[in-house]
C-alpha angles and dihedrals in degrees: 000000000000094000142336093270094052090047090053094047093050093049092049091051092050095049098085098046090048092050093048092051092048092050092051093048088048094048089051093052093048092050091049091051094046091051093044100247100113092137096052108132095201093058088045088056093045092052091048088051092052091050090050090047089050090052094051091046091050092048090051092049090047090052096048088048094053093046091050089058133212096300094067104048 
């Protein structure tokens, strides 16, 4: 949160990792519903793990983008 430009750069860099994690978690949910195991605890935990991993990946990507600076976007 150094400045507005860094904030924007970080969010742009985190967008793809977060979208990938959301898509994987969504696909897991849809597959579970289709096969009739929507209440499966293991799959719910796996989907939550995917979302946490995506958040960590996004945070790392945002941090790298902010450290690189505006010249290297």
